[in-house]
Residue, then its C-alpha position, 0 to 999 in steps of 0.5 A: m909156601h915158596g913165597l913165605w919161606r924157602p922150602r928145600v925139598l929132598g927125595a921127592w923122586r921117592m914118591p911113586s908117580t902113580g897109584p895109591v900112596i899114603l903120605a905120613g908126616n910128622h906134625a910140629h906146626n900148623v904150617d906142616g900141612p900147607m908145606l906138604i901140599g905146596t911141595s909134594p910132587r902129587p896132589i895130597h888129600f889130608l884129613v883135616k879137623r872139621e872145625a877148620f871147614i868154616g867160611p871161606l877157609g872151608s870152601f878153599l879146603r874143599g876146593i883143593g881136595q881136603l877131607p873134613v874129619d870129626r875127631s870127637a867120634p868115629d867118622r865113617v864118612a871121613v874114613t869112606s872118603a879117605l879110602g875113596v882117595l886111595a881106591r882112585g889111585g890118589v895120595l892120602g896125607i896123614f899125620p899119624e900122631g893125630t895132632r901137633g906135638h913134638g913131631d917125633f913120631a913117639e906116639l902113633r894112633s892106629g888110623l894110619a895102619y888101618f888105611a895102609v892095611r885096608s887099602g894095601a897102599p904103600v906108605v911114604p914117610v916125610a919129615v918137615l924140619g924147621s917149621a917149629r922155630p918161633g918167628r921173629l915178626i909173627p911169633a906163631l909162625p916160623p921166621l918168614r923167608d927162613r928155610i924149612d926142609v921137607v924130606f921124603g923117604d922110601p915107600f914101604l908096605a905096612a903089612e903083607p898083602s896076604q895078611r888078614r885084617t885083624r887087630a893083631t895085624l893092625d898092631a903089628a902094622t902100627e909098630r912097623i910104621q913107627k919104626h920106619l917113621v922114626a928111622h926116616l926122621d933120624d935120616a932126615r935130620r942127618a941129611t939136613g944137619r937139623d936137630e929139631 
């Protein structure tokens, strides 16, 4: 990532140095996941669509600890693997919008809230800004050697540890998470002077 672009990382010190963490990032471009993996102060285990685990790329993804997930149906193996990362004190990476979009956290799926409530792990918001700019040499990529900002936010709990894991708790946690992520994205845009 540092060879292809010029990432500027802000607030990496906010990531807890030990213990389980859920890193929740916006997702506007394919390079967002690799950018976070390449700039995070701790190794990240992302849930990655099963279709990516083909051939040499699949071996590479498994080798760096990424987790395949079947997005067409509930995937118990992926859920168990993700919870295992957190139980071992690792960092689970999630794009809570579920897929690439505008990267503005406008619509969140409930998966992030489930993992946060079930594990009790703090959520660290992270904004990747500048990755969605179309490139000059390779239109599908941001311009090579261009700056991409990665801004980490303060960790927060999605729910009180004493709360029961009910549908109401998950709905409230999803709403709380969305407010935190949107606020962080606004803060990150102000801090970097970016509007995309």
